[in-house]
Structures are given as C-alpha cells and as structure tokens.
BAKEMI-885331 format. One record per residue (C-alpha): y, z, x; residue number from 1. Coordinates in steps of 0.2 Angstrom, whole numbers, plus 5000, padded with zeros to 4 digits. Layout:
% BAKEMI-885331
v;w;u;n
Y;Z;X;NUM $
...
***
This chain:
% BAKEMI-885331
v;w;u;n
4807;5033;5239;1 $
4815;5018;5230;2 $
4814;5007;5246;3 $
4795;5010;5247;4 $
4794;5004;5229;5 $
4803;4989;5234;6 $
4792;4985;5249;7 $
4776;4987;5239;8 $
4783;4977;5224;9 $
4787;4960;5232;10 $
4777;4947;5222;11 $
4775;4934;5236;12 $
4767;4947;5247;13 $
4755;4956;5235;14 $
4737;4959;5241;15 $
4726;4943;5240;16 $
4741;4931;5241;17 $
4744;4918;5254;18 $
4760;4927;5258;19 $
4750;4943;5262;20 $
4741;4934;5276;21 $
4756;4925;5282;22 $
4765;4942;5284;23 $
4750;4947;5295;24 $
4752;4932;5306;25 $
4771;4934;5307;26 $
4769;4953;5311;27 $
4757;4949;5325;28 $
4768;4935;5332;29 $
4783;4947;5332;30 $
4774;4961;5340;31 $
4767;4950;5354;32 $
4784;4943;5358;33 $
4791;4960;5359;34 $
4777;4966;5370;35 $
4779;4951;5381;36 $
4798;4955;5382;37 $
4796;4973;5388;38 $
4781;4969;5399;39 $
4791;4970;5415;40 $
4797;4987;5411;41 $
4781;4995;5402;42 $
4764;4995;5410;43 $
4747;4999;5403;44 $
4753;5002;5385;45 $
4747;4985;5379;46 $
4746;4989;5360;47 $
4762;4999;5358;48 $
4771;4985;5348;49 $
4755;4981;5337;50 $
4755;4998;5329;51 $
4770;4995;5318;52 $
4765;4977;5314;53 $
4748;4984;5307;54 $
4756;4998;5298;55 $
4770;4987;5289;56 $
4757;4974;5284;57 $
4745;4986;5277;58 $
4759;4995;5267;59 $
4767;4979;5260;60 $
4751;4968;5258;61 $
4737;4980;5256;62 $
4720;4983;5264;63 $
4714;4966;5267;64 $
4730;4960;5275;65 $
4730;4975;5286;66 $
4713;4973;5293;67 $
4717;4954;5296;68 $
4732;4960;5305;69 $
4722;4972;5315;70 $
4710;4958;5320;71 $
4724;4947;5325;72 $
4732;4960;5336;73 $
4716;4964;5346;74 $
4714;4945;5349;75 $
4732;4942;5354;76 $
4732;4957;5366;77 $
4716;4952;5373;78 $
4721;4934;5376;79 $
4739;4936;5381;80 $
4741;4953;5388;81 $
4724;4960;5395;82 $
4718;4954;5412;83 $
4712;4941;5415;84 $
4726;4933;5404;85 $
4722;4918;5393;86 $
4705;4923;5391;87 $
4696;4934;5378;88 $
4685;4941;5392;89 $
4691;4959;5396;90 $
4686;4964;5413;91 $
4693;4981;5415;92 $
4683;4995;5407;93 $
4698;5006;5404;94 $
4706;4991;5394;95 $
4690;4990;5384;96 $
4691;5008;5380;97 $
4709;5007;5375;98 $
4705;4992;5364;99 $
4691;5002;5355;100 $
4702;5017;5353;101 $
4716;5006;5346;102 $
4704;4998;5334;103 $
4697;5015;5328;104 $
4715;5023;5326;105 $
4722;5008;5318;106 $
4708;5006;5306;107 $
4711;5023;5300;108 $
4729;5020;5299;109 $
4726;5004;5288;110 $
4715;5014;5276;111 $
4728;5027;5275;112 $
4742;5014;5272;113 $
4732;5005;5259;114 $
4729;5021;5250;115 $
4747;5026;5251;116 $
4752;5009;5244;117 $
4740;5011;5229;118 $
4748;5028;5226;119 $
4765;5020;5226;120 $
4760;5007;5214;121 $
4753;5019;5202;122 $
4769;5030;5204;123 $
4780;5015;5201;124 $
4770;5009;5186;125 $
4771;5027;5179;126 $
4789;5027;5182;127 $
4792;5011;5173;128 $
4781;5017;5158;129 $
4791;5033;5158;130 $
4807;5023;5158;131 $
4801;5012;5144;132 $
4795;5027;5134;133 $
4812;5035;5136;134 $
4821;5020;5130;135 $
4809;5018;5115;136 $
4812;5036;5111;137 $
4831;5034;5112;138 $
4829;5018;5101;139 $
4819;5028;5088;140 $
4832;5042;5088;141 $
4846;5030;5085;142 $
4836;5022;5071;143 $
4832;5039;5064;144 $
4850;5044;5064;145 $
4854;5028;5055;146 $
4840;5031;5042;147 $
4846;5049;5039;148 $
4864;5044;5037;149 $
4859;5030;5024;150 $
4848;5043;5016;151 $
4862;5055;5014;152 $
4873;5041;5008;153 $
4860;5036;4995;154 $
4857;5054;4990;155 $
4875;5058;4987;156 $
4877;5042;4976;157 $
4861;5046;4967;158 $
4867;5063;4963;159 $
4884;5056;4957;160 $
4874;5044;4946;161 $
4863;5057;4939;162 $
4878;5068;4935;163 $
4887;5053;4926;164 $
4871;5049;4916;165 $
4870;5068;4911;166 $
4888;5068;4905;167 $
4887;5052;4895;168 $
4870;5056;4888;169 $
4877;5073;4882;170 $
4892;5065;4875;171 $
4882;5052;4864;172 $
4868;5064;4859;173 $
4868;5073;4842;174 $
4855;5086;4846;175 $
4847;5094;4861;176 $
4831;5084;4857;177 $
4840;5068;4858;178 $
4848;5072;4874;179 $
4832;5077;4882;180 $
4823;5061;4877;181 $
4837;5050;4882;182 $
4841;5059;4898;183 $
4822;5058;4903;184 $
4821;5040;4900;185 $
4836;5036;4910;186 $
4830;5047;4924;187 $
4814;5037;4924;188 $
4824;5021;4926;189 $
4832;5028;4942;190 $
4815;5033;4948;191 $
4807;5016;4945;192 $
4822;5008;4954;193 $
4821;5019;4969;194 $
4802;5015;4970;195 $
4806;4997;4971;196 $
4820;4999;4984;197 $
4809;5010;4995;198 $
4795;4997;4996;199 $
4807;4983;5001;200 $
4802;4983;5019;201 $
4784;4981;5015;202 $
4785;4968;5001;203 $
4802;4960;5002;204 $
4817;4961;4991;205 $
4816;4966;4973;206 $
4815;4952;4961;207 $
4823;4950;4944;208 $
4807;4946;4935;209 $
4798;4962;4941;210 $
4813;4972;4937;211 $
4813;4965;4919;212 $
4794;4966;4917;213 $
4795;4984;4923;214 $
4808;4989;4909;215 $
4798;4980;4896;216 $
4782;4988;4901;217 $
4790;5005;4901;218 $
4795;5003;4882;219 $
4777;4996;4879;220 $
4784;4979;4875;221 $
4771;4965;4876;222 $
4778;4948;4880;223 $
4772;4934;4869;224 $
4765;4946;4856;225 $
4767;4936;4839;226 $
4781;4927;4847;227 $
4793;4942;4847;228 $
4799;4940;4865;229 $
4802;4924;4875;230 $
4805;4925;4894;231 $
4811;4909;4902;232 $
4816;4908;4920;233 $
4809;4906;4938;234 $
4800;4920;4946;235 $
4805;4927;4963;236 $
4824;4927;4961;237 $
4828;4941;4974;238 $
4841;4954;4970;239 $
4853;4962;4982;240 $
4848;4980;4985;241 $
4865;4986;4979;242 $
4863;4978;4962;243 $
4845;4984;4958;244 $
4850;5002;4952;245 $
4864;4997;4940;246 $
4855;4981;4934;247 $
4840;4992;4930;248 $
4850;5004;4920;249 $
4858;4989;4910;250 $
4841;4981;4907;251 $
4834;4998;4901;252 $
4849;5000;4889;253 $
4846;4983;4882;254 $
4827;4985;4880;255 $
4829;5002;4872;256 $
4842;4996;4860;257 $
4831;4981;4855;258 $
4816;4993;4853;259 $
4826;5006;4842;260 $
4838;4995;4832;261 $
4837;4977;4836;262 $
4825;4962;4838;263 $
4810;4972;4844;264 $
4811;4984;4829;265 $
4815;4973;4814;266 $
4801;4962;4807;267 $
4811;4945;4808;268 $
4818;4949;4825;269 $
4816;4939;4841;270 $
4822;4942;4859;271 $
4825;4927;4871;272 $
4828;4931;4889;273 $
4833;4916;4899;274 $
4839;4916;4917;275 $
4841;4904;4932;276 $
4846;4904;4950;277 $
4862;4895;4955;278 $
4861;4887;4972;279 $
4873;4894;4985;280 $
4890;4887;4985;281 $
4900;4882;5000;282 $
4910;4898;4999;283 $
4897;4910;4994;284 $
4879;4914;4991;285 $
4867;4911;4976;286 $
4870;4918;4959;287 $
4858;4924;4945;288 $
4863;4920;4928;289 $
4855;4929;4913;290 $
4856;4926;4895;291 $
4850;4939;4883;292 $
4849;4934;4865;293 $
4843;4943;4850;294 $
4841;4934;4833;295 $
4834;4938;4816;296 $
4842;4955;4816;297 $
4851;4963;4801;298 $
4867;4970;4810;299 $
4874;4987;4803;300 $
4892;4986;4796;301 $
4899;4999;4808;302 $
4894;4999;4827;303 $
4900;5010;4841;304 $
4901;5005;4859;305 $
4886;5013;4867;306 $
4881;5017;4885;307 $
4873;4999;4888;308 $
4889;4990;4883;309 $
4899;5001;4894;310 $
4888;4998;4909;311 $
4888;4979;4905;312 $
4907;4977;4903;313 $
4913;4990;4916;314 $
4900;4996;4928;315 $
4892;4979;4933;316 $
4908;4970;4936;317 $
4915;4985;4946;318 $
4899;4989;4956;319 $
4891;4972;4958;320 $
4906;4960;4956;321 $
4897;4953;4941;322 $
4904;4942;4927;323 $
4898;4948;4910;324 $
4900;4946;4891;325 $
4894;4956;4877;326 $
4895;4951;4859;327 $
4888;4959;4842;328 $
4884;4942;4833;329 $
4879;4941;4815;330 $
4860;4941;4819;331 $
4859;4951;4835;332 $
4866;4956;4852;333 $
4871;4942;4864;334 $
4874;4946;4882;335 $
4877;4936;4897;336 $
4877;4942;4915;337 $
4880;4933;4931;338 $
4879;4942;4947;339 $
4877;4938;4966;340 $
4859;4936;4971;341 $
4850;4939;4988;342 $
4849;4925;5000;343 $
***
C-alpha cells in the first residue's frame, strides 16, 4: 500500500499540473514504441500496450490526465497502427469497433482509477493526521508526566514547609489562640505565593512590587497614609520562581512585626522600603537589592530572635543564595536583602 501512496503523492505529477499532461504524453509514446516493437509478432491487438499507459496515468495524475492519455492513445493507434497507416481515416469496420470498445472500456477504467486515486489521497491524509495526532498525544503525555512530577515535588516541599511552620509557630506561641492566629496567617502567605506561582504562565514571572503590595494589603496597610510608609523602587523586577515562597514568608514576617510592634503601630513610626535592580554582571544574572528601614520606634530593652529574623539570616541565604543583614537599631528594625533576580 505504501508504494501506491508514493505514486499518488508526487508533487510534480499531481492533477492539473504540467507534469500530469507530460506524463500522459510520455506514456503514450512509450506504449506506441512498445506496440511497434512487437508488431511483427502480434497481429490484431492494436491497443494492448495502451491500456497500462492509461491506467498508470489516471492513477498517478488523476481524471483529466487519464482522459487526455486516452485521447492520445486513440489518435496514436489510428495514425501509426491501424490501416491505412499515417492517416486518421480507419477503413476497416472491425478496427472501428475495436477502437470504440477500447474507448468505452478505457473510459470506465479511467473513472475507476481516478476514484481509486482520490480514495488513496484521503487514506494518506488520514494516515498523516493519525500519525500527527499520535505524536501530539505522546508529547502531551510526556508534558503531563513532567507536570505531575513537578507537582509531586512541589507538594512534598510544601508539606515540609507547612510542617516546619507549624513546629516553629507552636514553639513561639504562648497560647492556643496565638498559635491559631499566627499559623493561619502564615498559611495564608503560602496560599498567596502559590497563587502567584500558578499564574506565571499566563501573566509572566512574579514581580517584587506585587509580592510586597500583596503582603501590605493582607495587613491592611495603606501606602502613603499620613506618610507612614514610603515605597521607593522600580516596578516589574522579576523574581525567580524558587525565591517567591521564602521571600513572601520573609516579607510577611517583616510586615507583621511592623504592624504589631514596630513602625506601623507606634505613632511616630515610619517605614521606608527601597529597592533596586542591579544589572547582570559578566559572571552572573541580575540581583535585587532591598533595604527595609523602620524609624521612630521605641525599641524594647529585651528582644528575642523571632521567626522573621531566622528566615532572613538562615533560610534566605540557604534556599535563595541571598546576602542578608538584620539589625535592631535604636529607632527600629533595619534589614537588607540581596538575592538573585530573574532574567
């Protein structure tokens, strides 16, 4: 069956092309030469070599080329083979009947071959489509397997993070109500971070300003309200997907601490958040530099290292290769974070 596909799928010989009619002419010429070659040995069967010529032409080049080949075959036989030769006048009645019979039979064969060719084209097109669909299905299965593996990996990591948050929250909570409130807020941070990561393909990588604004909005902090909060930095600084979750946890802890104890709680407090993007160096990619400065805060005489400080000083450098500092200055918290950004 494959050789039939190949015969009907030659671009230069497709129906309606110059090559199709050229094939008809060449087929008739070859059939005539063969008939002349066997003429001394075969008598009376004038059209014996023209049948294959018409069949092949109709199969390869379609209905029009097949009919053209039939017309040329009748003319060639009448002029070169039927007496009187070299004349289109056929004198013998039996030769006329033979010619009419040849025309009728061959015309039916041409119709049959043209229909067969059409069926073969449809079969070939369907076969190609099925092959393409099969390849697309395999690609989809491969992509689905990658997605499932990534989802399993992220799920395991997320479960580990949730467990670690639960342990740390339980360790630092005095009452069950404190644990419930703090744990709920921290889980909400993870939820917001996951939402941002899952929509990455539709809207592009997560940016720092939308991550920061999301955490400020979660604590009902209005930027510019009586000059309490100052944000200074470019918009659209893209973050690497692997840094979004831990960075969101850090921002949540900083905002929560400022709301409960620091610059966003005390009447003279002020929070200044400044950031900028450093252009890629020769040996690496871009970096995001963040400066978190609280001022006008009356600091307590005794302070304990909270979860936010541990995240800044330990988790970010370990997970994101960040460079961080954290200081409890006389008038408030001062924190700097530098971490690789997205290209």
